[in-house]
C-alpha atoms as one frame of an Amber mdcrd trajectory, in Angstrom:
protein
  48.991 -46.360  -5.176  49.149 -42.788  -3.838  47.474 -43.720  -0.551  49.732
 -46.738  -0.130  52.820 -44.614  -0.780  51.652 -42.002   1.742  51.316 -44.666
   4.451  54.732 -46.070   3.586  56.333 -42.604   3.713  54.832 -41.860   7.107
  55.900 -45.214   8.558  59.425 -44.829   7.217  59.659 -41.255   8.541  58.713
 -42.360  12.078  61.134 -45.286  11.997  63.848 -42.964  10.657  63.461 -40.581
  13.599  63.603 -43.481  16.057  66.624 -44.943  14.267  68.441 -41.602  14.379
  68.033 -41.532  18.136  69.171 -45.166  18.263  72.247 -44.300  16.189  73.245
 -41.701  18.778  72.898 -44.412  21.445  75.024 -46.981  19.555  77.742 -44.435
  18.789  77.864 -43.485  22.458  78.135 -47.195  23.314  81.028 -47.743  20.869
  82.870 -44.643  22.141  82.480 -45.805  25.746  83.638 -49.306  24.771  86.715
 -47.841  23.099  87.430 -45.800  26.220  87.089 -48.943  28.379  89.598 -50.790
  26.206  92.100 -47.892  26.207  91.879 -47.513  29.986  91.875 -51.313  30.544
  88.510 -51.280  32.295  85.969 -54.069  32.820  85.166 -54.623  29.138  83.304
 -57.914  29.564  80.982 -56.528  32.222  80.307 -53.419  30.134  79.474 -55.450
  27.030  77.209 -57.825  28.963  75.331 -54.860  30.403  74.617 -53.198  27.035
  74.522 -56.162  24.639  70.725 -56.641  24.774  69.796 -52.916  24.364  72.238
 -52.581  21.448  70.824 -55.724  19.803  67.266 -54.345  20.116  68.339 -51.028
  18.582  69.922 -52.883  15.674  66.646 -54.746  15.131  64.985 -51.328  14.760
  67.736 -50.309  12.328  67.074 -53.345  10.147  63.309 -52.723  10.225  63.853
 -49.096   9.192  66.192 -50.037   6.344  63.689 -52.537   4.945  60.905 -49.939
   5.214  63.097 -47.284   3.582  64.049 -49.539   0.666  60.383 -50.420   0.125
  59.449 -46.726   0.131  62.231 -45.886  -2.326  61.036 -48.593  -4.716  57.491
 -47.221  -4.518  58.755 -43.705  -5.228  60.873 -44.908  -8.153  57.752 -46.480
  -9.606  55.480 -43.511  -8.851  57.314 -40.378  -9.937  57.673 -39.547 -13.612
  61.007 -37.757 -13.427  64.250 -39.394 -12.380  65.866 -38.103  -9.210  69.529
 -38.464  -8.299  68.767 -38.258  -4.572  66.496 -41.312  -4.793  69.128 -43.238
  -6.712  71.814 -42.177  -4.222  69.635 -43.227  -1.282  68.857 -46.582  -2.909
  72.595 -47.170  -3.253  73.604 -45.934   0.216  70.592 -47.643   1.817  71.578
 -51.019   0.383  75.205 -50.571   1.435  74.110 -49.325   4.872  71.915 -52.416
   5.323  74.853 -54.667   4.429  77.080 -52.736   6.827  74.569 -53.355   9.642
  75.347 -57.044   9.275  79.043 -56.181   9.152  78.744 -54.260  12.418  77.928
 -57.524  14.242  81.067 -59.170  12.815  83.183 -56.164  13.782  81.758 -56.106
  17.314  82.476 -59.834  17.640  86.096 -59.330  16.539  86.505 -56.440  18.961
  85.257 -58.580  21.861  87.905 -61.213  20.992  90.858 -58.921  20.265  90.652
 -56.230  22.934  92.938 -58.308  25.231  95.774 -57.744  22.752  95.316 -53.967
  22.510  93.011 -51.519  20.750  91.438 -53.415  17.799  91.763 -51.783  14.369
  88.166 -52.745  13.609  87.052 -49.570  15.426  88.100 -47.503  12.393  85.859
 -49.503  10.055  83.064 -49.484  12.628  82.980 -45.685  12.882  83.083 -45.351
   9.079  80.042 -47.628   9.018  78.293 -45.457  11.611  78.990 -42.356   9.510
  77.419 -44.058   6.472  74.311 -44.907   8.521  74.069 -41.284   9.665  74.290
 -39.933   6.098  71.568 -42.320   4.959  69.232 -41.415   7.844  69.578 -37.650
   7.377  69.139 -37.721   3.592  66.174 -40.071   3.946  64.456 -37.530   6.199
  65.170 -34.810   3.614  63.673 -36.894   0.805  60.537 -37.808   2.775  59.916
 -34.182   3.753  60.375 -32.812   0.229  58.285 -35.507  -1.499  55.339 -35.262
   0.887  53.664 -32.436  -1.044  54.308 -34.068  -4.419  52.578 -37.257  -3.316
  49.525 -35.318  -2.173  49.111 -33.652  -5.580  46.221 -35.121  -7.535  47.852
 -34.329 -10.880  50.981 -36.362 -10.203  51.778 -38.528 -13.219  52.884 -42.108
 -13.144  56.112 -43.213 -14.822  55.797 -43.710 -18.563  57.752 -46.589 -20.109
  59.726 -46.939 -16.854  62.023 -44.103 -17.968  62.547 -43.017 -14.354  63.733
 -46.477 -13.290  65.898 -46.752 -16.408  67.718 -43.470 -15.649  68.003 -44.153
 -11.914  69.511 -47.557 -12.718  72.280 -45.746 -14.621  72.888 -43.443 -11.639
  73.208 -46.477  -9.371  75.465 -48.204 -11.906  77.790 -45.186 -11.915  77.889
 -45.118  -8.104  78.565 -48.860  -7.931  81.341 -48.586 -10.499  82.990 -45.575
  -8.860  82.735 -46.995  -5.333  84.115 -50.359  -6.464  87.121 -48.769  -8.192
  87.817 -46.416  -5.267  87.505 -49.177  -2.661  89.831 -51.457  -4.627  92.359
 -48.641  -4.993  92.316 -47.883  -1.248  92.435 -51.584  -0.390  95.396 -52.121
  -2.728  97.361 -49.146  -1.383  96.767 -50.086   2.252  97.628 -53.757   1.739
 100.839 -52.811  -0.091 102.035 -50.136   2.338 100.315 -49.836   5.735  98.762
 -53.264   6.390 100.497 -56.084   4.456  97.985 -58.927   4.184  98.333 -62.667
   3.557  96.835 -64.079   0.330  93.703 -65.451   2.044  92.935 -62.040   3.569
  93.380 -60.365   0.184  90.978 -62.840  -1.435  88.415 -62.310   1.332  88.731
 -58.525   1.042  88.232 -58.641  -2.737  85.050 -60.714  -2.342  83.582 -58.477
   0.385  84.330 -55.229  -1.472  82.888 -56.622  -4.701  79.639 -57.707  -3.044
  79.120 -54.463  -1.120  79.667 -52.310  -4.223  77.731 -54.381  -6.775  74.659
 -55.534  -4.806  72.789 -52.162  -5.112  73.060 -52.329  -8.907  72.040 -55.994
  -8.959  68.936 -55.187  -6.895  67.766 -52.314  -9.115  68.318 -54.418 -12.246
  66.371 -57.330 -10.710  63.533 -54.961  -9.838  63.521 -53.598 -13.387  63.410
 -57.156 -14.762  60.508 -58.068 -12.460  58.343 -55.216 -13.753  59.240 -56.224
 -17.331  58.255 -59.890 -17.043  54.786 -59.285 -18.469  56.176 -57.601 -21.580
  57.829 -59.017 -24.661  61.596 -58.620 -24.810  61.232 -56.377 -27.868  59.196
 -53.956 -25.753  61.608 -53.682 -22.833  63.184 -50.526 -24.260  61.748 -47.694
 -26.266  63.587 -46.479 -29.382  65.619 -43.848 -27.535  66.684 -46.236 -24.769
  67.662 -48.912 -27.296  69.842 -46.443 -29.195  71.419 -45.226 -25.953  72.458
 -48.660 -24.729  73.663 -49.695 -28.197  76.002 -46.737 -28.484  77.034 -47.110
 -24.828  77.936 -50.767 -25.444  80.296 -49.809 -28.284  81.925 -47.065 -26.205
  82.326 -49.456 -23.268  83.883 -52.174 -25.412  86.494 -49.911 -26.996  87.295
 -47.865 -23.842  87.590 -50.890 -21.527  89.945 -52.692 -23.921  92.164 -49.610
 -24.225  92.272 -48.997 -20.441  93.020 -52.633 -19.590  95.710 -52.736 -22.296
  97.367 -49.617 -20.842  97.337 -51.172 -17.366  98.811 -54.361 -18.821 101.642
 -52.375 -20.419 102.201 -50.304 -17.248 102.793 -53.477 -15.210 106.054 -53.991
 -17.072 107.394 -50.650 -15.837 105.927 -50.404 -12.311 106.555 -53.516 -10.226
 104.020 -52.549  -7.539 101.249 -52.866 -10.116 101.746 -56.635 -10.059  99.208
 -56.597  -7.239  96.711 -55.901 -10.009  96.907 -59.608 -10.886  94.910 -60.301
  -7.715  92.056 -57.918  -8.485  91.975 -57.575 -12.282  88.647 -59.349 -12.780
  86.518 -57.382 -10.244  88.341 -54.225 -11.345  87.327 -54.944 -14.934  83.713
 -55.595 -13.890  83.417 -52.253 -12.091  85.215 -50.452 -14.917  82.751 -51.850
 -17.462  79.814 -51.019 -15.175  81.004 -47.425 -14.787  81.684 -46.939 -18.507
  78.384 -48.489 -19.606  76.189 -46.625 -17.093  77.948 -43.290 -17.648  77.783
 -43.639 -21.442  74.113 -44.630 -21.377  73.270 -41.662 -19.148  75.294 -39.297
 -21.357  73.566 -40.393 -24.562  70.167 -40.278 -22.850  70.730 -36.689 -21.698
  72.426 -35.588 -24.905  69.296 -34.703 -26.821  66.734 -36.066 -29.286  67.196
 -39.565 -30.640  68.827 -40.344 -33.930  65.607 -41.486 -35.557  64.236 -37.958
 -35.602  67.332 -36.828 -37.526  67.900 -39.897 -39.650  66.974 -38.109 -42.854
  69.834 -35.653 -42.257  72.458 -38.361 -41.882  74.409 -39.446 -44.932  74.730
 -43.166 -44.201  76.735 -43.734 -47.359  79.373 -41.221 -46.283  79.484 -42.688
 -42.777  79.996 -46.215 -44.101  82.652 -44.995 -46.526  84.572 -43.279 -43.704
  84.202 -46.391 -41.554  85.643 -48.558 -44.350  88.508 -46.106 -44.842  89.256
 -46.180 -41.101  89.358 -49.990 -41.190  91.735 -49.908 -44.171  94.137 -47.492
 -42.454  93.873 -49.370 -39.154  94.569 -52.719 -40.827  97.821 -51.591 -42.420
  98.885 -49.732 -39.266  98.404 -53.008 -37.382 100.631 -54.801 -39.876 103.237
 -52.027 -39.604 103.385 -52.308 -35.789 103.635 -56.106 -36.072 106.706 -55.692
 -38.279 108.089 -53.019 -35.905 107.639 -55.348 -32.922 109.495 -58.156 -34.697
 112.298 -55.777 -35.749 112.789 -54.345 -32.249 112.738 -57.802 -30.663 115.468
 -58.991 -33.016 117.617 -55.855 -32.805 117.438 -54.942 -29.091 115.687 -57.923
 -27.504 112.980 -57.569 -24.863 113.075 -53.963 -23.726 110.735 -51.071 -23.106
 110.767 -50.150 -26.812 109.604 -53.604 -27.899 106.995 -53.720 -25.132 105.546
 -50.358 -26.230 105.430 -51.504 -29.855 103.811 -54.762 -28.747 101.220 -52.849
 -26.727 100.281 -50.629 -29.666 100.139 -53.683 -31.908  97.703 -55.373 -29.497
  95.495 -52.296 -29.271  95.433 -51.796 -33.044  94.739 -55.474 -33.664  91.723
 -55.496 -31.349  90.417 -52.129 -32.605  90.855 -53.040 -36.277  89.090 -56.378
 -35.734  86.091 -54.694 -34.106  85.923 -51.948 -36.736  86.247 -54.514 -39.519
  83.195 -56.435 -38.300  81.137 -53.254 -37.842  82.128 -51.874 -41.246  81.433
 -55.207 -42.917  77.929 -55.387 -41.447  76.966 -51.773 -42.187  78.367 -51.794
 -45.727  76.775 -55.133 -46.619  73.394 -53.749 -45.496  73.935 -50.599 -47.584
  75.083 -52.604 -50.621  72.042 -54.881 -50.442  69.667 -51.921 -50.175  71.289
 -50.072 -53.108  71.963 -53.298 -55.064  75.568 -52.283 -55.724  78.868 -52.575
 -53.870  79.489 -49.498 -51.754  82.856 -47.769 -51.512  82.978 -48.579 -47.841
  82.650 -52.288 -48.618  85.523 -52.041 -51.126  87.746 -50.424 -48.480  86.677
 -53.054 -45.955  87.528 -55.950 -48.261  90.903 -54.337 -49.051  91.673 -54.191
 -45.319  91.069 -57.935 -44.843  94.586 -59.213 -45.838  96.635 -57.274 -43.213
  94.048 -57.880 -40.450  93.751 -61.584 -41.276  97.556 -61.891 -41.436  97.946
 -60.287 -37.972  95.371 -62.575 -36.337  96.801 -65.608 -38.141 100.317 -64.752
 -36.940  99.130 -64.551 -33.316  97.178 -67.807 -33.695 100.189 -69.674 -35.129
 102.455 -68.291 -32.396  99.997 -69.466 -29.725  99.878 -72.972 -31.251 103.645
 -73.272 -31.560 104.481 -71.727 -28.176 106.679 -74.086 -26.202 107.299 -76.506
 -29.141
């Protein structure tokens, strides 16, 4: 493994140096092409002269990217400790490889549109070149700094794939952040600077989604491949299982609250109606960011809960959970009554919309808490062979919660009749 990784590092390092020189050549070519278009020179002759050399350089770029991704996977599997730089390079390397394919499409558009003026695709093309440059330089840094570590005889191999697990969360955070930022920029530009037709908006949403999510999909697929020989129950250790369980709960509650706030804000800010076009990919990247960030936070927080389980008063926790459900249930009923009252008294206005928004949030939160409290308190009651206080509170909260959900269900059935 160590010898194989050393060969891969050396090969990737050589290809990286060649690719860096090639990147200087391609940037010079694009700058000269832009100058030809601005000065109305012989663009066709210039492109015919350099098309083959540029294509050959791009073949080297693709070969280097494939070699770099292979080396990164080997390093992720070899080193015991997680490393943010490796995760960042895996993410940027995947995006850079996808952008190489995009460069061909941009160059093709430029060759067709230069007769009508300076094509706007040059801006995207130079951003792509900058991303390639960042990836090449940081890849050289990683290969230089890991050379000595690979040569050490005492280097340990990853235990329980903890390194890949943590790096996957890093990549998930980067995918989530990049997706949300790209959608925000795309939305602002399409609303203000470059108004786009519906088909262009749909195409942009698909492209942005794929570019941002593919790195995370690849690292998850790799993790699944190395887990195929294990039973599903052994895919996570105790600490990892606790981390993702708590992260799932945080993600569920936080994503519902954020999406509900955006839903309410659309009634007050008309420009946010554009959100109807991108709400699903936005939600996907929001969930990805929340889940990965929460998992990483709980993983770094400290020792697992099992080591401190004896110090946790489960009975008190379940009692407080039942009390929270009881209070939440009757608050939900109160906001339902407030929504009805405001709708009758003042009609549809910002006051009734705010009350309706809080009612929706409380209804969802109380429903989730009710199920969790019911499960935990039933388990406690069965173990102690008596009804816990938390279960009593939970049962008492059932009428207002059930009434709220029943009211919404009846309204949905009778809507339009």
